[in-house]
C-alpha positions as CSV (number, residue, x, y, z in Angstrom):
1,M,21.9,28.9,17.6
2,L,21.3,26.5,14.8
3,L,21.2,23.3,16.8
4,R,17.5,23.7,17.8
5,P,16.1,24.3,14.3
6,I,18.3,21.6,12.8
7,S,17.4,19.0,15.5
8,H,13.7,20.0,15.1
9,L,13.7,19.4,11.4
10,I,15.6,16.1,11.7
11,L,13.2,14.9,14.4
12,Y,10.2,15.9,12.2
13,S,11.7,14.1,9.2
14,F,12.4,11.0,11.2
15,T,8.9,11.0,12.9
16,F,6.9,11.6,9.7
17,G,9.1,9.7,7.3
18,G,9.5,6.7,9.7
19,A,5.8,6.4,10.3
20,V,4.9,6.6,6.6
21,F,7.7,4.2,5.5
22,Y,7.0,1.6,8.1
23,S,3.2,1.8,7.7
24,Y,3.0,1.8,4.0
25,V,6.2,0.2,2.7
26,A,8.0,-2.0,5.2
27,S,5.0,-3.5,7.0
28,P,3.1,-4.5,3.8
29,I,6.3,-6.1,2.4
30,A,6.9,-8.0,5.7
31,F,3.2,-9.2,5.6
32,K,3.6,-10.5,2.1
33,T,7.0,-12.1,2.7
34,L,6.9,-13.6,6.1
35,A,4.8,-16.5,7.4
36,R,1.9,-15.2,9.6
37,D,3.5,-16.3,12.9
38,Q,6.9,-14.6,11.9
39,F,5.1,-11.5,10.9
40,S,3.2,-11.5,14.2
41,V,6.5,-11.8,16.2
42,L,8.0,-9.0,14.2
43,Q,5.1,-6.7,14.8
44,S,4.9,-7.5,18.5
45,K,8.6,-6.4,18.7
46,V,8.2,-3.3,16.6
47,F,4.9,-1.8,17.7
48,P,5.7,-0.9,21.3
49,W,8.7,1.2,20.0
50,F,6.7,2.5,17.0
51,F,3.7,3.7,19.1
52,T,6.0,5.1,21.8
53,M,7.7,7.1,19.0
54,Q,4.3,8.3,17.8
55,S,3.4,9.4,21.3
56,L,6.6,11.1,22.4
57,S,8.0,12.7,19.2
58,P,5.2,15.2,18.8
59,V,5.8,16.4,22.4
60,A,9.5,16.8,21.6
61,L,8.7,18.7,18.5
62,A,6.4,21.0,20.4
63,L,9.2,21.7,22.9
64,T,11.8,22.4,20.3
65,L,9.8,24.7,17.9
66,P,12.4,26.8,16.0
67,I,9.8,29.5,15.2
68,P,6.5,30.8,16.6
69,L,3.6,28.9,15.0
70,A,-0.2,29.4,15.2
71,T,-2.3,27.4,17.6
72,P,-3.5,24.8,14.9
73,A,0.1,23.5,14.7
74,Y,0.0,22.7,18.4
75,Y,-3.4,21.0,17.8
76,A,-1.9,18.9,15.1
77,L,1.0,17.8,17.4
78,G,-1.3,17.1,20.3
79,S,-3.7,15.1,18.1
80,S,-0.7,13.1,16.7
81,S,0.6,12.3,20.2
82,I,-2.9,11.3,21.5
83,M,-3.4,8.9,18.6
84,G,0.0,7.3,19.3
85,L,-1.0,7.0,23.0
86,I,-4.3,5.4,22.1
87,N,-2.5,2.8,20.0
88,L,0.1,2.2,22.6
89,Y,-2.0,1.9,25.7
90,G,-5.4,0.9,24.3
91,L,-5.4,-0.8,21.0
92,L,-2.0,-2.6,21.2
93,P,-3.0,-4.5,24.5
94,W,-6.4,-5.3,23.0
95,N,-4.9,-6.8,19.9
96,K,-2.3,-8.7,22.0
97,S,-5.1,-10.2,24.2
98,I,-7.0,-11.4,21.1
99,K,-3.8,-12.9,19.6
100,I,-3.1,-14.8,22.9
101,K,-6.7,-16.1,22.9
102,R,-6.4,-17.3,19.3
103,Q,-3.0,-19.0,20.0
104,K,-4.5,-20.9,22.9
105,L,-7.4,-21.9,20.8
106,Q,-5.1,-23.1,18.0
107,K,-3.1,-25.2,20.5
108,K,-6.2,-26.9,21.8
109,F,-7.2,-27.6,18.2
110,D,-3.7,-28.9,17.3
111,R,-3.8,-31.3,20.4
112,G,-7.2,-32.7,19.2
113,Q,-9.1,-31.1,22.1
114,L,-11.5,-29.4,19.7
115,T,-13.2,-30.4,16.5
116,K,-12.9,-28.2,13.4
117,D,-16.5,-27.1,14.0
118,Q,-15.8,-26.2,17.7
119,F,-12.6,-24.4,16.7
120,D,-14.4,-22.4,14.0
121,A,-17.3,-21.5,16.4
122,L,-14.8,-20.2,18.9
123,D,-12.4,-18.6,16.5
124,T,-14.9,-16.7,14.3
125,P,-15.8,-14.1,17.0
126,L,-12.2,-13.7,17.8
127,K,-11.4,-13.0,14.2
128,K,-14.2,-10.4,14.1
129,E,-13.0,-8.8,17.3
130,F,-9.4,-8.7,15.9
131,G,-10.7,-7.1,12.7
132,K,-12.3,-4.3,14.8
133,A,-9.2,-3.8,17.0
134,H,-6.8,-3.8,14.0
135,G,-9.1,-1.6,12.0
136,L,-9.2,1.0,14.8
137,S,-5.4,0.8,15.1
138,L,-5.0,1.4,11.4
139,L,-7.3,4.4,11.6
140,F,-5.4,5.9,14.5
141,N,-2.1,5.3,12.8
142,M,-3.4,7.1,9.7
143,G,-4.7,9.9,11.9
144,H,-1.2,10.3,13.4
145,I,0.3,10.5,10.0
146,L,-2.3,13.0,8.7
147,A,-1.8,15.1,11.8
148,M,2.0,15.1,11.3
149,L,1.5,16.0,7.7
150,A,-0.7,18.9,8.8
151,Y,2.0,20.0,11.2
152,G,4.5,19.8,8.4
153,C,2.4,22.2,6.4
154,Y,2.1,24.6,9.3
155,L,5.9,24.4,9.9
156,T,6.7,25.0,6.2
157,S,4.3,27.9,6.0
158,G,6.0,29.4,9.1
159,L,9.5,28.9,7.7
160,L,8.5,30.5,4.3
161,H,8.1,33.8,6.1
162,Y,11.9,33.8,6.8
163,I,12.9,33.3,3.2
164,P,13.8,36.6,1.5
165,K,11.6,37.5,-1.4
């Protein structure tokens, strides 16, 4: 039956292509185009879906393999899923909590409850913490993409065995 291999290849294309496109094309364009608060709202709406896709799609791919593959292909899918889960349940909440703290701090400053020096003294460590959290998120996102690329190589190698020579 052709439905399984076709759906597998479409899901792989969607998962890998979607992650690469959003991470390296759409998101940078949005960052350069939108005001920071608008970009933040966009990302807060997209990321839960994005990281859920990163977490669940590799599992669906493992369950719909159209051909037998070597163990490393499963490691690539497992790694990819774990990286999505870390982003979804670890780094996304951490980033959100820092964002909320910074927004509260900004409101206090805007109301005149903090001087510029007080604001900077409180905001600087939050900026540094956000840099760490965001950097780790970028690293795990890139790890997901590289693991999916590796899986694509294993899949292609496996499929090539079925092409007549």
